[in-house]
N, C-alpha and C positions, 0 to 999 in steps of 0.2 A: 737528879735533884733539881727542883724548880728554882729558877732564878728570880730574884726579887728586884723589881724595877719601880722606882719612885717617879711619879709624874705630877708636876705642879700644874695648876690650871685645869684640873681633871674633871671639873663638873660640866664642862661644855666644850664645844668646838674641837680643835685639834687634840687637846688633852683628853677629852672623853673618848674620841675615836681611837687614840693611841692606847688607852686603858683597855678598850674592848679588844683590840688586836693582841695585846699582851696576854689577856686571859684566854682568848681563843687558841693561843699557842700552848696553853697549859702552864704558863708562868704566873707569878704572883705580882699583881699591880697594887701599889699603895698610892692612892690619890691624895693630893693636897689642894685644898681650895677653901672657900668661905662656906660651902654647904655641900651636902649630899656626897661626902667622900670619907675616907678612913681617917684622915688627919685634917681637922678643921683649924685653919690658921690664917691670920691676916699678914700677908707679906709686904704690906705697905709701911710697916713700922719696924724699927730695930727689935723692939720687944716681941712683936709678932713673929719675926724671923727666928729669934732665939727659941721661942716656944715651938715653932715648927720643927726646928732641928731636934729638939728634945723629944717631941712626939714621934717624929719619924724614926729616930733611933730606937725608941721603945717599940714601935709597931713592927720594925724589921728585925729586932734583936741584934741590931748592929751589922746585919748583912745587907749591903746595898750593891747589887751587881750592875745597876745602871741608874743614872739620874737624868731625867728628861724634863727640861724646864719650859713649859708651855704658858705659864701664867704671864699675863700682860694686859695692858690697857691701850685703847686707841681713841680715847675721848678728848684729846687735845687739852689736857690739863697738866699741871705740874706733878700730879700724882703718878704720871708715867715715869718720872724720875725714880720715885720710890719703888714702884712695882717692877717696871720693865728692866731696870738696871740693878738696883740694890736688892730687889726681891729675888734676883737670880744670883748675882755674884756672892752675896753673903750666905745664901743657902749652899751654894757649891763649896765655899770655904768652910762652912760649919760642918758639912757632911764629908769633907774630903778624907779625914782619917778613916772613917768607916768604909768609904769607897775604895781607898787604897788597900785596906786590910782584906777586902773581898775580891781584889783584882777587878774592880768595876770600871765603868766608863761613863763619860758625861756627854750629853747631847743638849745643846742650847737651841732655842728658837729665835733666830734673828729675823730679818725681813729684807725684801727687795728695796725697801725704803732706806736701808743703810747706804745705798748708792746715791741717794738724793741729797740736796743741800742740807747741812746741819748748822747748828749754832755753835761757834767755836768756844765761847765761854762756858756753855753748858757741858760740852764734851770734855773740856779741860778739867772742870770741877768733878765730873763723873769719874774720870780716870785717876784723879787725885784721891778718890775715895771720900770726898767731902760732900756728904748728902745735903747738909744745910746750904752750902754754897751753890750746889747744883740746882736745888729747888729755887733758890733766889735768882740764879741766872736764867732758868727756864721761865720764871715769872716775868722777866724783862724782855723776853723774845717778842719782837714786833709781830712776827707771823707765827701764830700759835701752832700752825701745822708743822713747823720745824722741830717741835719738841719730840715728837715720835721718832723721826729719823735720827735725831741727835742721840736718843737713848739706844737705838739699835746699832748705830755706827760705833758708839762708845763700847757697847757690849762686845761687838766683834773685835775691836781693838784690844779690849781687856782679855778676851780669849786668846788672841794671837800673842799677846805679851806673856801670858802665863802657860800656854800649852806646852812649850818646850823647856820649861824650867824643871829643876830637880823635884819640886813638889808634885808635878804632874807627870811629864814624860819620864823623868828620872825615877819616878815611883811606879811606872808602868800603867799610868792612867791616861788614856786618850781623851781629848776634849775637842769636839768639833761642833759645828753649827749648821742647821738647815735654814736657808733663807727662802721662805715661801713668797710667791707673788700673790695674786688674788685667790683667796680660799673661800669656798662656800661654807659659811659659818654664821652664828649669830652676830659676830662682829661686823660682817659685811652685808647682812640681809637688807638693811635700810638703804645702803648705797646702791645695791643692785636693783632694788625696787623703784628707785627714783631715776627716770630716764636721763635727766640732765646730769646727775651725779655719776651715773653709770658711764656716760659718754666721757666725762672728765677722767674717771678712773681708768677706762680703757685706753685713753690717750697716754696717761701717765704710766700705766703698767700693761703694755700689750701682752697678749697671750696667744701667739700663733699656733702653739702645739696643743690643739684640742681644747682651748678655752680654759675656764677656771678649774682649779684643782679642788677635789673633795678633801675634807679633813682627814679621811682615812689614807689618801695618797701621801699626804705629808707625814702621817703617822708611820707608814711603811718605811719611809726614808729615815725617820728618827730611830726606828727599831734597828736598822742596819748599823747605825752609828754606835749603838750600845750592845750590839751582838758580840758573842764570844769570838767570832771570826775577825772582827776589826782589831787587829793587833799592831798595825804600822801607820795608820793614818791619824794625824792629829794637827790641830790648829787650822783646820780648813773650813771654809764657808761654802756650802753646797747649795746652789740655787735650784730649788724645785719650784719653778715659776712659769712653766709653759713657754719658755723662750723669751721672757721679758728682758732679762739682763743682757743676753747676747744681742737682742734687737736694739736695746738702748745704748749699749757700749760695744759695738762690734769690733772696733779697731784699737781700743784702749787697753784691753786685758786679754789674757790667755789662760 
């Protein structure tokens, strides 16, 4: 029997590559995005997320063997709060009953940037589930580049707080995250094309193991997290970053 995997951000980048891998394996992929997918929905608003949940349940007949959340923004705006964090967490929560009933699994897309400095007020509001306060706090961040790592750091913390709870681990639902480094995708094309920005990016996110990752390489890792064989790993953030994290933090973590 084919497994049904829901993928957000499926119209481009990692999401599109992951959908292609799912279908190549003979499984069913249900894409969620603003265009060119099975479920058209705007994850930047509470109403859009509710609509997405309803449409996904209809499209899958309530069978969700895996949820992979690739939807995200990197445009240094407060909308990253809405999409990167709440567009993931509220979708996971809304689909959890169907995932649980199907014996499904959850894979989130975090980022190497989760290890970089974040804004404490924004992170606090995100983890409190207060979207309005989080947007307000992000709007006051002096260095707008801190918004993105704040959303990704908070997302990882949310995952770790919930993965071991009765609602997830207790119900047999593993939830883990992949943290990519630099990925060849529409999100990074402009940075890579600009020599000055590329040099800054390479200094911030070194990639000694073969350079940048393709979107498909990240997709392969995501698929393992939602594979039937993943029965005991949960609450983990897996860096698929060509060696960036271990280069930047060689002595602090294990």
